NURORO-140699 format. One line per field, with one value per residue (C-alpha): residue number from 1; z, x, y. Coordinates in pm, whole numbers. Example, Ala and Ser with C-alpha at 12.3 -4.5 7.8 and 13.67 -1.06 7.14 Angstrom:
seq	(1 2) .
Z	(780 714) .
X	(1230 1367) .
Y	(-450 -106) .
// end
This chain:
seq	(1 2 3 4 5 6 7 8 9 10 11 12 13 14 15 16 17 18 19 20 21 22 23 24 25 26 27 28 29 30 31 32 33 34 35 36 37 38 39 40 41 42 43 44 45 46 47 48 49 50 51 52 53 54 55 56 57 58 59 60 61 62 63 64 65 66 67 68 69 70 71 72 73 74 75 76 77 78 79 80 81 82 83 84 85 86 87 88 89 90 91 92 93 94 95 96 97 98 99 100 101 102 103 104 105 106 107 108 109 110 111 112 113 114 115 116 117 118 119 120 121 122 123 124 125 126 127 128 129 130 131 132 133 134 135 136 137 138 139 140 141 142 143 144 145 146 147 148 149 150 151 152 153 154 155 156 157 158 159 160 161 162 163 164 165 166 167 168 169 170 171 172 173 174 175 176 177 178 179 180 181 182 183 184 185 186 187 188 189 190 191 192 193 194 195 196 197 198 199 200 201 202 203 204 205 206 207 208 209 210 211 212 213 214 215 216 217 218 219 220 221 222 223 224 225 226 227 228 229 230 231 232 233 234 235 236 237 238 239 240 241 242 243 244 245 246 247 248 249 250 251 252 253 254 255 256 257 258 259 260 261 262 263 264 265 266 267 268 269 270 271 272 273 274 275 276 277 278 279 280 281 282 283 284 285 286 287 288 289 290 291 292 293 294 295 296 297 298 299 300 301 302 303 304 305 306 307 308) .
Z	(383 280 -39 -375 -450 -829 -979 -687 -741 -611 -435 -548 -377 -535 -342 -550 -611 -550 -858 -823 -1071 -847 -486 -356 -614 -654 -1009 -945 -1302 -1312 -971 -1087 -1403 -1206 -965 -1265 -1448 -1130 -1050 -1408 -1411 -1128 -847 -537 -517 -188 -127 143 193 204 -178 -154 73 356 604 392 286 499 632 363 87 251 258 -105 -200 -12 -183 -524 -444 -334 -640 -880 -717 -538 -215 -348 -207 97 261 527 857 948 1268 1278 1605 1747 1898 2247 2190 2351 2139 2042 2010 1937 1656 1494 1525 1352 1070 1038 1027 745 538 646 572 213 187 213 425 667 696 1041 937 1173 1405 1694 1941 1789 1735 1993 2312 2250 2106 2394 2364 1985 2021 2295 2070 1793 2039 2149 1787 1718 1999 1801 1433 1226 978 930 789 1008 891 981 816 851 961 615 500 798 1117 1336 1156 1351 1268 1560 1693 1564 1901 1875 1521 1659 1885 1585 1414 1719 1649 1408 1306 1156 816 700 752 522 599 484 642 303 464 306 616 839 583 538 916 901 619 816 1122 911 758 1106 1267 1011 649 539 682 415 451 222 111 102 -5 -318 -339 -349 -529 -600 -240 -405 -518 -154 -50 13 -146 -187 -107 -293 -385 -681 -852 -890 -1171 -1378 -1242 -1587 -1586 -1228 -1320 -1624 -1412 -1155 -1424 -1571 -1229 -1181 -1526 -1467 -1756 -1734 -1885 -1521 -1464 -1753 -1642 -1275 -1344 -1517 -1254 -989 -1169 -1151 -779 -698 -891 -755 -394 -334 -45 40 2 22 -298 -488 -504 -720 -943 -970 -1063 -1335 -1469 -1479 -1664 -1919 -1968 -2023 -1699 -1511 -1616 -1405 -1204 -918 -557 -256 -40 197 -23 -129 -499 -742 -975 -1338 -1436 -1337 -1639 -1898 -1678 -1609 -1980 -2053 -1796 -1941 -2285 -2149 -1998 -2329 -2182 -2337) .
X	(1721 1418 1438 1307 966 923 581 379 64 121 -152 -122 -284 -223 -250 -461 -336 -604 -562 -619 -714 -553 -438 -795 -999 -1011 -1017 -1302 -1331 -963 -992 -1285 -1103 -792 -987 -1152 -825 -655 -943 -969 -594 -652 -505 -701 -746 -626 -784 -732 -373 -67 -77 -432 -326 -539 -363 -430 -792 -1099 -1348 -1606 -1355 -1244 -1606 -1658 -1354 -1497 -1834 -1671 -1452 -1759 -1961 -1683 -1555 -1863 -1663 -1345 -1107 -898 -879 -686 -871 -730 -758 -625 -456 -165 173 130 -232 -363 -480 -841 -1013 -1355 -1222 -1050 -1363 -1565 -1309 -1313 -1693 -1701 -1492 -1655 -2013 -1902 -1753 -1390 -1110 -964 -593 -511 -337 -72 -138 38 -189 -126 249 372 370 606 579 379 116 110 38 -219 -402 -422 -547 -822 -916 -912 -1161 -1416 -1323 -1364 -1079 -816 -469 -194 49 412 503 852 916 1056 690 523 673 458 561 675 851 805 1038 1015 881 603 531 501 226 44 54 -117 -426 -639 -843 -528 -506 -192 28 188 557 710 1053 1235 1464 1492 1636 1350 1103 1291 1271 896 859 1053 836 520 619 676 359 88 159 -171 -77 1 330 247 566 558 922 909 1289 1281 967 1125 1042 752 1011 1066 703 583 267 237 52 258 236 466 211 -24 209 147 -101 -110 264 260 -20 179 491 296 147 490 623 334 403 778 848 1188 1021 934 1286 1285 964 1062 1396 1239 966 1239 1425 1102 1079 1432 1388 1048 1091 1413 1411 1188 999 643 710 663 297 377 586 287 55 296 333 -43 -82 179 -17 -339 -478 -504 -592 -322 -8 -143 -113 -313 -187 82 213 581 664 940 1134 1032 1361 1211 981 1233 1345 987 913 1222 1113 764 909 1121 807 626 348 450) .
Y	(-1545 -1750 -1960 -1845 -1995 -2019 -2072 -1942 -1737 -1384 -1189 -829 -530 -192 134 370 722 985 1211 1583 1854 2115 2135 2136 1939 1563 1424 1180 1056 958 793 581 478 384 165 -3 -76 -199 -433 -558 -626 -874 -665 -570 -191 -43 297 559 452 677 675 806 1095 958 1188 1499 1456 1519 1266 1345 1276 951 831 929 722 423 463 464 163 -32 67 -31 -351 -478 -480 -640 -381 -299 42 226 264 603 805 1160 1255 1450 1355 1215 1109 792 501 573 236 384 603 304 93 366 380 1 -6 249 8 -317 -206 -147 -495 -386 -528 -272 -198 -59 262 404 696 867 691 349 379 624 417 126 -222 -371 -100 -146 -517 -459 -213 -473 -732 -493 -438 -813 -866 -664 -709 -1024 -962 -695 -629 -488 -224 -154 176 317 676 759 758 929 1078 852 534 229 -98 -338 -606 -961 -1079 -820 -936 -1290 -1163 -1017 -1358 -1504 -1292 -1501 -1197 -1042 -1213 -1035 -732 -478 -434 -105 -84 -85 -346 -692 -860 -753 -883 -1213 -1259 -1209 -1459 -1722 -1662 -1672 -2005 -2148 -2015 -1936 -2031 -1873 -1532 -1272 -1087 -796 -630 -255 -242 -32 -61 -443 -552 -891 -988 -1173 -1429 -1527 -1568 -1216 -1088 -712 -394 -137 227 168 -53 244 367 53 -202 -358 -429 -558 -798 -914 -961 -1166 -1389 -1457 -1562 -1806 -1949 -1983 -1746 -1568 -1262 -1187 -1058 -815 -647 -658 -491 -192 -161 -168 109 309 234 345 667 766 650 841 1092 1262 936 1081 1277 950 1045 1346 1118 886 1171 1285 931 875 1204 1091 770 965 826 1158 1509 1670 1600 1812 1697 1817 2100 1980 1698 1723 1750 1654 1887 1928 1765 1427 1434 1315 1025 918 924 715 455 452 386 100 -51 -13 200 534) .
// end
């Protein structure tokens, strides 16, 4: 376990939910407003991630999201570089480079989103693919995503992660195993090899990993970017109020990221609707949903946070 690091400034990136009016219609006004409030809170908006249904939306919609992120933030955003493929597919370097370019020309920082071709051929092939990308990209963020989020997810070995740290073009990596020990191992390795490298926790069940030196790129923060920003400020100031906010946010994480984990997006849509931040709790076709009985618990958590 790495030591607790009080008083550090936390870098927060918040995956932006893509709100929907119904199963086929994006709520663009609510999306724009959510990017604005996230950016104004001091968090970096992360669009076209799993939280933004990047696997379920079409290429035209993904580009529209990028255009809006650029217009609102002036290029201060990160985005998933996504390539749609099928099980058994080979790694498609050209497709990834096209996805990266779509983000980079708008000023954003690409996150190399998992695919069958990237993750389906073993750790050595995974690292080789990132090295091939690094040869042609100035800056990018890597992404370990566990199979509880997507069926083609992959968490690599620590030796493979060491190889990723040796690529200077990779400035950080999101780690979404939901396993503290694996993330602590990565923090220790980071501190030994590249102290400036960002270990971006994606552990929505342990958001206090920021106490140990992780930064974050979380889906949970889309529920309450204002409260995450407040929590981060309190940590930097050494204010014990950090723990009170963190505990309630963690309660929200454990409730909404229970299996099936991808249904957290429906929870987020419902919570944003309760806050008056979305017109509907709709999700796109193909996204799993939560039962109506969740509503009372979500409202109780919102009241504990002081946002409802």
